[in-house]
PAMI-933107 format. One line per field, with one value per atom (N, C-alpha, C): residue number from 1; atom name; x, y, z. Coordinates in nm, 3 decimals. Example, Ala and Ser with C-alpha at 12.3 -4.5 7.8 and 13.67 -1.06 7.14 Angstrom:
<lolums>
kolti 1_1_1_2_2_2
sefi N_CA_C_N_CA_C
x 1.319_1.230_1.320_1.285_1.367_1.290
y -0.569_-0.450_-0.330_-0.225_-0.106_0.003
z 0.780_0.780_0.780_0.708_0.714_0.787
</lolums>
This chain:
<lolums>
kolti 1_1_1_2_2_2_3_3_3_4_4_4_5_5_5_6_6_6_7_7_7_8_8_8_9_9_9_10_10_10_11_11_11_12_12_12_13_13_13_14_14_14_15_15_15_16_16_16_17_17_17_18_18_18_19_19_19_20_20_20_21_21_21_22_22_22_23_23_23_24_24_24_25_25_25_26_26_26_27_27_27_28_28_28_29_29_29_30_30_30_31_31_31_32_32_32_33_33_33_34_34_34_35_35_35_36_36_36_37_37_37_38_38_38_39_39_39_40_40_40_41_41_41_42_42_42_43_43_43_44_44_44_45_45_45_46_46_46_47_47_47_48_48_48_49_49_49_50_50_50_51_51_51_52_52_52_53_53_53_54_54_54_55_55_55_56_56_56_57_57_57_58_58_58_59_59_59_60_60_60_61_61_61_62_62_62_63_63_63_64_64_64_65_65_65_66_66_66_67_67_67_68_68_68_69_69_69_70_70_70_71_71_71_72_72_72_73_73_73_74_74_74_75_75_75_76_76_76_77_77_77_78_78_78_79_79_79_80_80_80_81_81_81_82_82_82_83_83_83_84_84_84_85_85_85_86_86_86_87_87_87_88_88_88_89_89_89_90_90_90_91_91_91_92_92_92_93_93_93_94_94_94_95_95_95_96_96_96_97_97_97_98_98_98_99_99_99
sefi N_CA_C_N_CA_C_N_CA_C_N_CA_C_N_CA_C_N_CA_C_N_CA_C_N_CA_C_N_CA_C_N_CA_C_N_CA_C_N_CA_C_N_CA_C_N_CA_C_N_CA_C_N_CA_C_N_CA_C_N_CA_C_N_CA_C_N_CA_C_N_CA_C_N_CA_C_N_CA_C_N_CA_C_N_CA_C_N_CA_C_N_CA_C_N_CA_C_N_CA_C_N_CA_C_N_CA_C_N_CA_C_N_CA_C_N_CA_C_N_CA_C_N_CA_C_N_CA_C_N_CA_C_N_CA_C_N_CA_C_N_CA_C_N_CA_C_N_CA_C_N_CA_C_N_CA_C_N_CA_C_N_CA_C_N_CA_C_N_CA_C_N_CA_C_N_CA_C_N_CA_C_N_CA_C_N_CA_C_N_CA_C_N_CA_C_N_CA_C_N_CA_C_N_CA_C_N_CA_C_N_CA_C_N_CA_C_N_CA_C_N_CA_C_N_CA_C_N_CA_C_N_CA_C_N_CA_C_N_CA_C_N_CA_C_N_CA_C_N_CA_C_N_CA_C_N_CA_C_N_CA_C_N_CA_C_N_CA_C_N_CA_C_N_CA_C_N_CA_C_N_CA_C_N_CA_C_N_CA_C_N_CA_C_N_CA_C_N_CA_C_N_CA_C_N_CA_C_N_CA_C_N_CA_C_N_CA_C_N_CA_C_N_CA_C_N_CA_C_N_CA_C_N_CA_C_N_CA_C_N_CA_C_N_CA_C
x 0.082_0.000_0.087_0.196_0.286_0.346_0.391_0.451_0.350_0.225_0.119_0.097_0.094_0.071_0.188_0.309_0.427_0.420_0.377_0.363_0.261_0.149_0.045_0.099_0.173_0.230_0.329_0.414_0.511_0.441_0.339_0.263_0.195_0.136_0.071_0.173_0.291_0.397_0.436_0.456_0.495_0.386_0.260_0.150_0.136_0.145_0.131_0.246_0.368_0.485_0.471_0.428_0.408_0.303_0.197_0.089_0.142_0.218_0.271_0.369_0.454_0.549_0.474_0.368_0.288_0.223_0.171_0.111_0.215_0.333_0.438_0.481_0.487_0.522_0.415_0.288_0.180_0.189_0.220_0.232_0.352_0.452_0.572_0.542_0.429_0.388_0.342_0.289_0.238_0.348_0.423_0.532_0.655_0.772_0.892_0.912_0.931_0.961_1.089_1.189_1.319_1.314_1.392_1.400_1.444_1.525_1.570_1.451_1.356_1.235_1.149_1.139_1.065_1.132_1.264_1.338_1.319_1.316_1.295_1.158_1.056_0.920_0.914_0.979_0.982_1.049_1.159_1.227_1.142_1.066_0.975_0.868_0.809_0.705_0.761_0.878_0.939_0.968_1.014_1.039_0.912_0.802_0.673_0.628_0.639_0.599_0.693_0.820_0.914_0.876_0.831_0.786_0.662_0.571_0.452_0.493_0.588_0.636_0.702_0.777_0.839_0.734_0.628_0.519_0.451_0.436_0.378_0.466_0.596_0.689_0.679_0.676_0.670_0.541_0.428_0.301_0.292_0.348_0.350_0.436_0.552_0.641_0.575_0.510_0.440_0.331_0.256_0.149_0.205_0.316_0.379_0.430_0.490_0.542_0.428_0.316_0.201_0.146_0.132_0.084_0.180_0.309_0.410_0.401_0.387_0.376_0.252_0.139_0.015_0.028_0.093_0.111_0.198_0.308_0.397_0.332_0.250_0.180_0.074_0.011_-0.099_-0.054_0.069_0.115_0.148_0.064_0.085_0.078_0.174_0.179_0.189_0.169_0.182_0.309_0.387_0.511_0.481_0.577_0.556_0.520_0.563_0.534_0.394_0.319_0.185_0.179_0.293_0.297_0.266_0.200_0.175_0.302_0.320_0.440_0.420_0.522_0.513_0.649_0.648_0.771_0.807_0.931_0.979_1.100_1.102_1.218_1.246_1.371_1.415_1.432_1.323_1.329_1.349_1.332_1.346_1.208_1.200_1.072_1.076_0.977_0.968_0.845_0.863_0.751_0.677_0.547_0.463_0.375_0.396_0.322_0.183_0.085_-0.053_-0.105_-0.182_-0.235_-0.384
y -0.119_0.000_0.126_0.122_0.238_0.267_0.162_0.181_0.237_0.191_0.243_0.391_0.428_0.567_0.655_0.603_0.678_0.698_0.594_0.604_0.708_0.711_0.810_0.951_0.964_1.094_1.141_1.051_1.086_1.125_1.051_1.082_1.218_1.245_1.375_1.488_1.466_1.567_1.596_1.490_1.509_1.580_1.541_1.606_1.753_1.779_1.917_2.003_1.949_2.022_2.053_1.955_1.975_2.083_2.079_2.179_2.320_2.334_2.466_2.516_2.427_2.467_2.513_2.442_2.485_2.620_2.642_2.772_2.884_2.858_2.960_2.990_2.888_2.910_2.993_2.967_3.047_3.192_3.210_3.346_3.420_3.342_3.407_3.479_3.448_3.522_3.663_3.676_3.805_3.886_3.821_3.889_3.798_3.856_3.774_3.689_3.560_3.469_3.395_3.413_3.351_3.202_3.123_2.980_2.952_3.042_3.028_3.035_3.123_3.136_3.010_2.951_2.826_2.715_2.707_2.605_2.623_2.748_2.776_2.728_2.753_2.707_2.554_2.489_2.342_2.289_2.351_2.304_2.325_2.434_2.459_2.350_2.319_2.217_2.082_2.047_1.918_1.911_2.023_2.027_2.004_2.065_2.048_1.902_1.842_1.702_1.610_1.644_1.565_1.571_1.688_1.701_1.614_1.610_1.525_1.379_1.340_1.201_1.165_1.258_1.234_1.213_1.294_1.276_1.141_1.099_0.968_0.857_0.868_0.768_0.763_0.880_0.886_0.825_0.858_0.804_0.653_0.606_0.462_0.391_0.446_0.386_0.383_0.492_0.496_0.390_0.374_0.274_0.134_0.107_-0.025_-0.051_0.048_0.031_0.007_0.076_0.055_-0.086_-0.130_-0.266_-0.370_-0.347_-0.440_-0.447_-0.332_-0.327_-0.400_-0.378_-0.447_-0.598_-0.637_-0.779_-0.844_-0.778_-0.835_-0.837_-0.738_-0.735_-0.844_-0.874_-0.970_-1.113_-1.133_-1.268_-1.347_-1.439_-1.525_-1.669_-1.751_-1.889_-1.986_-2.111_-2.216_-2.295_-2.321_-2.396_-2.544_-2.623_-2.766_-2.840_-2.790_-2.857_-2.824_-2.746_-2.710_-2.585_-2.519_-2.398_-2.279_-2.182_-2.061_-1.980_-1.911_-1.830_-1.724_-1.644_-1.537_-1.520_-1.494_-1.469_-1.322_-1.293_-1.155_-1.141_-1.034_-1.003_-1.109_-1.146_-1.236_-1.377_-1.449_-1.590_-1.617_-1.519_-1.542_-1.577_-1.691_-1.739_-1.730_-1.666_-1.654_-1.730_-1.824_-1.902_-1.822_-1.825_-1.761_-1.872_-1.904_-2.011_-1.963_-2.042_-2.011_-2.123_-2.088_-2.188_-2.188
z 0.000_0.000_0.000_0.077_0.083_-0.054_-0.123_-0.256_-0.355_-0.345_-0.433_-0.406_-0.279_-0.242_-0.287_-0.274_-0.321_-0.472_-0.542_-0.687_-0.727_-0.655_-0.682_-0.653_-0.545_-0.508_-0.615_-0.662_-0.765_-0.895_-0.931_-1.052_-1.039_-0.923_-0.900_-0.908_-0.853_-0.857_-1.002_-1.081_-1.220_-1.300_-1.278_-1.350_-1.312_-1.181_-1.135_-1.185_-1.180_-1.227_-1.376_-1.453_-1.596_-1.623_-1.545_-1.560_-1.530_-1.423_-1.386_-1.493_-1.543_-1.648_-1.772_-1.808_-1.924_-1.900_-1.780_-1.748_-1.755_-1.703_-1.706_-1.850_-1.933_-2.074_-2.144_-2.112_-2.170_-2.122_-1.993_-1.939_-1.998_-2.040_-2.094_-2.225_-2.286_-2.405_-2.367_-2.245_-2.198_-2.131_-2.045_-1.975_-1.979_-1.975_-1.983_-1.856_-1.876_-1.766_-1.803_-1.721_-1.749_-1.720_-1.792_-1.763_-1.619_-1.566_-1.426_-1.331_-1.361_-1.279_-1.286_-1.405_-1.421_-1.342_-1.351_-1.275_-1.125_-1.081_-0.939_-0.893_-0.975_-0.943_-0.936_-1.032_-1.035_-0.909_-0.867_-0.746_-0.622_-0.617_-0.503_-0.498_-0.614_-0.619_-0.575_-0.624_-0.587_-0.437_-0.380_-0.235_-0.156_-0.201_-0.131_-0.137_-0.254_-0.267_-0.190_-0.181_-0.101_0.046_0.092_0.231_0.255_0.157_0.169_0.175_0.090_0.089_0.221_0.279_0.409_0.517_0.515_0.611_0.593_0.468_0.439_0.496_0.477_0.532_0.684_0.747_0.893_0.945_0.885_0.934_0.909_0.798_0.771_0.873_0.902_1.001_1.139_1.177_1.306_1.312_1.204_1.201_1.213_1.145_1.152_1.294_1.356_1.492_1.592_1.574_1.662_1.645_1.520_1.496_1.552_1.535_1.589_1.740_1.803_1.949_1.997_1.930_1.968_1.949_1.839_1.812_1.919_1.955_2.056_2.193_2.223_2.352_2.361_2.249_2.249_2.227_2.187_2.152_2.279_2.308_2.424_2.374_2.417_2.367_2.484_2.457_2.558_2.530_2.634_2.616_2.598_2.550_2.530_2.659_2.774_2.900_2.950_2.878_2.919_3.005_3.023_3.102_3.013_3.069_2.992_2.984_2.877_2.862_2.757_2.739_2.641_2.576_2.447_2.373_2.386_2.415_2.422_2.331_2.255_2.173_2.070_2.058_1.953_2.007_2.015_2.052_2.199_2.283_2.427_2.482_2.545_2.598_2.749_2.807_2.953_2.998_3.088_3.140_3.247_3.237_3.337_3.394_3.521_3.584_3.621_3.583_3.621_3.710_3.806_3.897_3.897
</lolums>
């Protein structure tokens, strides 16, 4: 889902940038617009979309960490000896005796 959203964001950035460049070229018929000014606008647009992509990465990472935390908190297993226990970290099993 993240890759799809990044693809959509990149496509939107390219379409919007192309649209702005076309508008600036049309305006250059009315008033002089230097290529440097067009490049500056394109860089501003790309920076804005990069900031959006960064926010998307951060929110995706936060969501994954929350899900991971919930999964690890809820994961309770039974040991082969019939004792209740819980897995912690990387393969560390702690027995919890229930009576």
